[in-house]
N, C-alpha and C positions, 0 to 999 in steps of 0.2 A: 434540622438534622435528618428527619425522615425523608424530606425531599432529596437531600444529598445522597442518602443510601439508595433511594429509588433510582436516581439518575445514574449512579454507578452500576446498579444492577441492570439497567436498560442498555447502557453504553458498552459495558465490558464484553458481552458475547460477540457483537458484530465487529468490534475493534480487534479483539484477540483472534477471531476467525479470519479477518482480513489479513492480519500480519502472518498468521500461521500458514494459510493457504498460499500466500505470496512466496514465502520461503520454500515450502514443500514443492511448489511448481518449478522453481529454479532447479532443485535437485532432481526432480522427475525428468525434466527435459534434458538435463545434463547426462543422465544415465541413458536416455534414448539415443544421444549422440556420441556415446562411447566413454563417458567419464563416470565411473561408479563411486567416486569419492564420497558424495553425500549419502549414498545408499550404504556404503561401508561404515559411515559414521552414525547411521541410524537417524538421519535427518529427513528422510522422505516419509514423513508421518504427520498425521493430523493431531498428534499429542502436543498440545501447546507448551507443555513443560520442556520439551526438547528444543523449542525455539525461543523461549522467553529470555529477554535481556532485561535485567532488573530496572535499568534506567529507561530504555526505549519502549519496552512493552508495558511496564507497570507505572513507573514514576511520572513520565511525561504525559501519557494519555490520562492517567488518573488525576494529575494536577490540572490538566485542561478542563476535565469534567467538573472538578471541584470549583475551579475559578468561574466556570460558566454558571454553575448552580448558585454560587454566592453572589455573583454580580448580575445575573440575569442576561448576560451577553451570549450571543450565538457564536461561540468560538469553534473553529474547525478542529476536530479531534484527529490527531495523527500520532504515529509512533513508529517504532522499528523493532526488529528481532535480531537475534544473533545471525550474522550472515551465514548462509549455507556454504560449506566448503566446496568450491569448484576448482578443479585443476584443468585450466583451459588447454594445457599441453597434452592432456589425455583425450581431448575431443578429436574425432576423426579428421575434421577440417577446422582447426582452432579459430582462425579469424572469421570464417563464415559462420560456423556453428555458434560462436559467441553471441551473435545477434539473437538467435532463437532462445538460448538459455537466459539471456538478459530480459528479453521481451516476455518470457513466461510469467514473471512476477506481476508486472503491470497488467498483463492480459488476464490473469486470474482475478485481479481486482475489478476489472471492467465487467467480467462475467458475474462476479458477486454483486456489483452495483445493479446490474440488470435484474438479478434474482431478488434483491431487496426491493427494487422498484415494483416488481410484480407483486411481491408479498404486501407491500404498502398499499397497493390498490385494492387487494383483497380485504385487508384489515380495515381500510377506510370505509368499506361498504358493509362491514359486519356490525351486527347489533349486540354482539357478546359484550359482557361487562369489561372484559380485559382487552377488548379490541383497541382502545386508545393507546394502551401501553405497547402493544405489539406494533401498532402503526408508528409510534414514536421510535421504537427500536429499528424499524425498517428505514425511517428517515436518517437515523444515525448510521445505519449500515451503508446507505447510498453515499452519504457525505464522507464517511471514513474511507470508503474504497476509492472514491473519486480523488480525494486529497492524496491518499497514498499512491495512487496510480500517477497523478500529475507530478508529485514530488519526485518520484523515482524516474520519471521520464526526462527530468532536467538533464541536459547534455554535459553533465559534470561527473567525471570519474571520481569515486567508484560507484556512483549511482547507476542504475540500469540504463538510463539514457546515455550516460557516458560510454558504457560498454557497447551499446548499439551504435553510437557514433564511431567508435574505434573500429567496429566491424565493417562499417560502410565506407569509411574514408580510405583514400589511397594510403599505402603503407607509410610514406613519409609523414603525412599529416596525422595518421593514426598513432604513430610513435610519439609525435609531439604532444598530442592530446593525452595519451596515456601517462606521460610524465607529470601531468597535473594531479594525478591520483593522491599523492601525499597531502595535497593542499585542498582536496575536495571538501572535507568537513568544514574547514575555515571559510571556504567560499559560500557554503550553504548557510553558515551562521551569519555571514555578512549580508547575504540576501534576505535573511529573516529579520535582522535588526535594522536594516535600511528600509524595510517595507516593500522591497521589490517582490519578495515571495508572496506576500499578501495580495499585491496587485495582480500577479500572475494568476493566483487562485480565483480572485474576484472576477477577473476577465474570462477565465475558461470554464469555471464550474457552472454558471447559469446556462450557457448553450449546451453543455453536456447534459444537464438536467432536462432541458427541453428535448434533446435528442432521445433521452431515456423515456420521457413521457410519450413522444411520438412512436418509439419502438415498442413500448409495452402497453400503451393506452392507460397507464396508471398515473 
């Protein structure tokens, strides 16, 4: 029980921060490009309570941490928050600016992964009694941010990757792809249960970790 509580205490801060900054980044960039909807809704904030989704922010990541602690398996921790409201019609150049608004979330996760990798290198070399716990938190921070970034970059609307694809494709193909949005969640669930999502993560995360190691020296 003590190990479970400790794992939750270690994993919760980086996971919540990853999700919170991801959503706040969307709103901040949307305001930069002319849409103040998220700002007006009070969603450009680091207050996690404003972004918490009971299932995606608490139940799913918490359940993964509990399962990992009970089974000893290294399960990828991921989750999601309440989507930040963005009115793409209020952007100055809706189709073009959609790319930057969508990319802001995964971009924030990549920056956080770099920061956690640097922190992990610092704590790994520390002699402080609490250093192993901070080093483990840093590892969770790297993993959570890489998983969240890759998950959102899948080219499936309404994920960020789907928005980016809609922004880049010619209008006819963009409209066709955007019509998949009502089915995006079911596509994601299918990818999860068929093991395709796990294979994507297993294939991409190791080289990304190697790149972070090369970039940070940690």
